[in-house]
Phi, psi and omega in degrees: 000316180292323180297318181295321176300313180299316180299317180297324177293320175300318180297320178296319180297316179295316179297321178293320179297316179297321177298313181293324177297322177295328181289327185283146179261356180291145179271336177243140178224172179248139177237150181273129178227097187068231184267007181238162176258138182235131179286131178218167174282153179303316182298319181297312182295319179296320177297316179297319182289321178298319178300314179301315181299316178297317180299315179294321174302317178297319179295321180295318179295319177299317177296322179295320178296317178298317179299313183301315180298315182295321178297321179297318177295322180291319178296320178301314180295318179299315180298319181295316179297318176300313181298317179295321176299313181291325175294322184283333184268000000 
């Protein structure tokens, strides 16, 4: 759950960066790489951000599938326990 939240935060940051990138008329921008800023073209940075956004979306979908599967297993176990309780009582 915390991992999904962290990914959603990253996704929001990327979307905000893409939004800001669209607003600028500059052809060259700076991107952060570790502790330094690197001059890049607007198109390059936009492409990198789109790729990151796609990757994060895939990770979120994978986590959601795992959550759904886990919830299904929990429901299955709950049903078994309830059945066992009613059989014993």
